[in-house]
N, C-alpha and C positions, 0 to 999 in steps of 0.2 A: 231589107229592101233588096230586090233582085233587078237584073237587067231584063226588061220585058221582052218576051219572045213575040207576043201578039202586037206590041207597039214598039218596034225597034227605035232605039235612041232615047226611050223614056224609062224611068225607074218604075218598078212595080212594088207596091207596099203591101205587107201582110202582117197580121198579128199571129204569132205562133208560139207554141210551147217548146221548151228545150230542157235539157239536163246536162250539166258539165260532167265530163269523165274525169278520171284521176289526173289527167294532164291539163285540165281546164278547157278542153275542146268541147264546144257545144254539140250535143247529140239531138237529132230531130227525127220524128217519124211523120211522113207526109203522105197524103192520099195521092194516088197517081192522077186523079182528076184535077188536083189543085193547080192553079196557074203558077204558083211559085215552084212547084215540082217541075213543070215543063220549062220554066225559066232556067232553073239550075241545071237541068239536063243539057240545055243548049249553051249555057254560059255559067260556069261555077262561081264566078265572082259575085260577091254579095256583101251586104253590110247588116250587122245585127246590133240593134240598140236595146240595152237592158236597163230598165229603170228600177230604182229602189222601190220597195213594197209600198212606202208611204208617198210615192210620187204624186204630186198635184200640180206642179208648175216648174218654172225655170229655177226656183230656189232649191229644188231637190236634186238628188244625185242620179247620175246615169253614166253608162259607159258604152262606147261604140266600138265594136270589133269589125274590122274589114279583112276579108280573106276569101278563100275558096272552099266551097262545100261540095262534097262528092258522095256518091252512093257507098255504103259500107259493104265490105266483102261478106259473102254469105256465111263464112266461118266465124265472123265476129258478131253476127246479129243477136245471138242469145245473150252475149255479154252486154251489148247495147241495150237490150230489153231490160236486163237487170238494173242497169244504170238509170234508165228512164223511169222505171216503176218505183224505184227508191224515192225519186223526186215527185212523181205523179202516180201514186198507188191506185188511183181510180181510172187510169187510162186503159179502158177495156179495148180500145181500138188497136192496140199493139198487135193483136192477133188477127186483124182483118187481112184478108189475102191481097187486097189492092193497095195496101199501105207499104211504104218502103222506108228503110233506115238511111239517114244521111248524117254526115258529121263534118264540121269545119276543121279539116285536117291542116290547112294552111292558114295561120293567123298572121297577117302582114302588118297590121297597124292597129293600135289601141289608143283611143282617145277617151280620157276621163273628165267628167264635169261634175264637181261636187256642189255646184250652186253658183251664185253670183260671185265673180272674181276668183273662182276656185276651179281652175282647169289645167290640164297638162296631158302629156303623152307618156305612155309606158312602152318600152321596147319589147318586141316579141321575145327576146331572151329573158328579160326581167319577168315577163308574164309567165313563161314556161317554168321558171325557177321559183316562182312564188308559191306559198302555202296558205291554205285557208286560215283565217284567224281562229284561235282556239275557242273563242266565245261565239263564233258565228252560228253554231248550231242551236243555241238557246238565247242569244242576245235579244231577239225580238220578243220572247216571252217575258224577259225581265223588263223590257221597255213597256210592254203592255200593262204589266202589274203595277209599275211605278205610275204610269199615266192614269190608271183606273183608281188606284187606292192611295197614292202618296204624292200627288202633284204639288202639294204644299211643300214637301221636302225638296222637290226639284226647284221650285221657285226660290226657296231659301238658299240652295246651293248656287244658283245663278247670281243672286244678290250678293253673296259672299265672294264669289269669284270676281265679280265686276262691281265694286262699290259704287253706289249711286244709280245703278241700273234697276229701275223699278218695273217689273213685268207683272201682268195680270194672268198670263197663262204661260206655261213652260211644258212642252210636250217632247218627251224623249223620242227621237226618230230612229236611233240606232245605238247599240252598245257593242264595244269591242274590247280587246285586252288592255288598251291604253286609255280608254275614256268613253265619253258619250257625246253625241250630237243632239242638241236641243233646239227645237223651234220655239221661239219666244214671241209673245204678243204684248205690245204696250201701246198706250195712247199718250203721246207727248203732251206736256202741259199747255203748249201753245197751239194745240190742234185737237180737233174732235175726231180725227181719222186714225183708226188703229194701224199700227205698223207691225209687220211680221218679218223676222230675220232668224238666222241660225247662228248659234255659237257652239264652241267646243268646250266641254268640261273635261279636262284631263284628270285621270286618276293619279293619286300620289305615287303609285308604283304599278308595274305591270301585273296583271292577274291572268290566270289560265283556267280556273275552276269556278263553277257556279257559286259555291260558298264564299270564295274570295271576292267575287263581285258584290255579293250582299254585304260582306264585312266592310268593304271599301266605301260603299254607298252609305252605310250606317255611320261610318266614321266621318265622311264628308258632311252628312246631314247634321250630326251633333256639333261639329266644328262651326258650321254655318249658324246653327241656332244659338250657339254660345257666343257668337260674334268674335271668336278667336281668329287671329291672323293666320293665313295659310303658311305652312312651313316652306322655306326656300328649297 
């Protein structure tokens, strides 16, 4: 969202692509004709809301960055192009003459919402010093494989982690080095209306490699299927 130049005092909303650089600063490429380009040139203050890939509603994660976006200096543009194309390899418009590179150089406020009753703030200093989770690059592929081929294992893990919780569907929405978030569906005995909610399935230990994730999930699945109590 930008501060509208055409309608002063009102916010302007746009859906845009971006790519984070090595410092976590969002990089954009905008057409000179876009209203948000004109808004930013007049007032660099803006807000960027980033939703998780599986976002469907208020129960899903998103983060809001507030700060100032400015034009990238000419000597940095090739580096920004490389960053952007790594995230969006099909972005042929990066070579269009009327498109310009922008970056959120100042990030002043970060608000994270993980779903219902899961929200908080991250300081700019914490944001700058953070590093991507080592599983982030392939976690979504693991989640998709589990959802497509092994959802029965996920249901078993949920039931083992929370005894008495009987779910009919368990979809892994994200995987990281410490565990998984799972969106569960159940129909309570006293109701015919299904309920959806998210739970966290922690791993028994931190993992950093793809094979380690597989080994931990297999271990958790076998433990769940055997009905063995989780280790403290």
